[in-house]
C-alpha positions as a printed NumPy array, in Angstrom:
array([[-40.606,  83.212, -54.289],
       [-40.725,  80.45 , -51.303],
       [-38.545,  80.592, -48.445],
       [-35.965,  77.441, -49.858],
       [-35.716,  79.631, -53.019],
       [-34.851,  83.283, -51.488],
       [-32.33 ,  80.715, -48.732],
       [-30.115,  79.28 , -51.871],
       [-30.133,  82.878, -53.495],
       [-28.821,  84.229, -50.233],
       [-26.346,  81.352, -49.966],
       [-24.89 ,  81.681, -53.485],
       [-24.576,  85.535, -53.11 ],
       [-22.543,  84.762, -49.703],
       [-20.682,  82.267, -52.018],
       [-19.348,  84.23 , -54.617],
       [-18.306,  87.156, -52.078],
       [-16.417,  84.232, -49.854],
       [-12.747,  83.02 , -51.724],
       [-12.739,  79.437, -53.24 ],
       [-11.755,  77.222, -51.732],
       [ -8.556,  74.873, -52.024],
       [-10.285,  71.109, -53.103],
       [-11.14 ,  73.63 , -56.018],
       [ -8.154,  74.707, -57.323],
       [ -5.737,  72.207, -59.528],
       [ -3.402,  70.007, -58.293],
       [ -0.208,  72.619, -58.727],
       [ -1.841,  75.269, -56.808],
       [ -2.332,  72.795, -53.782],
       [  1.243,  71.986, -54.311],
       [  1.997,  75.457, -54.439],
       [ -0.355,  76.398, -50.933],
       [  1.582,  73.004, -49.094],
       [  4.891,  74.134, -50.022],
       [  3.973,  78.141, -48.984],
       [  2.421,  76.538, -45.758],
       [  5.463,  73.892, -44.565],
       [  8.899,  76.278, -46.037],
       [  6.988,  79.82 , -45.045],
       [  7.432,  82.837, -47.402],
       [  9.635,  82.189, -51.024],
       [  9.606,  83.915, -53.648],
       [  8.594,  82.115, -57.249],
       [ 12.008,  80.59 , -58.064],
       [ 12.16 ,  79.668, -54.736],
       [  8.564,  77.692, -55.05 ],
       [  9.447,  76.312, -58.458],
       [ 13.361,  74.575, -56.53 ],
       [ 11.419,  73.139, -54.259],
       [  8.084,  71.75 , -55.45 ],
       [ 10.082,  71.335, -58.362],
       [  7.942,  72.778, -60.717],
       [  8.546,  74.711, -63.852],
       [  8.735,  77.987, -63.867],
       [  5.967,  78.988, -65.752],
       [  3.361,  76.286, -63.521],
       [  4.129,  78.103, -60.315],
       [  3.329,  81.405, -61.867],
       [ -0.403,  80.356, -62.664],
       [ -0.539,  78.161, -59.174],
       [ -0.153,  81.682, -58.1  ],
       [ -2.206,  83.698, -59.83 ],
       [ -4.692,  81.062, -59.696],
       [ -3.558,  80.853, -55.432],
       [ -4.482,  84.92 , -55.191],
       [ -7.396,  85.355, -57.206],
       [ -8.751,  83.467, -54.165],
       [ -7.642,  84.575, -51.929],
       [ -5.718,  82.335, -50.434],
       [ -1.769,  84.221, -50.652],
       [ -0.583,  87.112, -51.086],
       [  2.484,  88.907, -52.078],
       [  5.004,  92.126, -51.665],
       [  7.923,  92.718, -53.381],
       [ 10.916,  91.125, -52.447],
       [ 13.31 ,  93.879, -50.232],
       [ 16.947,  91.648, -51.814],
       [ 16.02 ,  92.594, -55.502],
       [ 12.658,  94.086, -56.398],
       [ 12.087,  92.628, -59.358],
       [ 10.905,  89.473, -57.297],
       [  8.288,  88.562, -54.753],
       [  7.679,  87.253, -51.911],
       [  4.318,  84.573, -51.165],
       [  2.42 ,  83.702, -48.5  ],
       [ -0.043,  82.246, -47.44 ],
       [ -3.298,  84.61 , -45.872],
       [ -3.625,  84.381, -41.978]])
């Protein structure tokens, strides 16, 4: 194995361990990310109202963002049926 091949293997392993960059996510996820960036932590319903996306699209985008490690969710204390989403710092 040459040095360049082993370097490429190390780089691909490192990329897998890191979170997915925002640029590789769907447009809805980028919009939801920007809404959270500008407005702070919000519930799914608040994000849908602010972004004008339907609830299903917001739910999909939040799932993608959470999987990528870009946002976190916590139980919304005022209504335990909901979650508050915020950007990872």
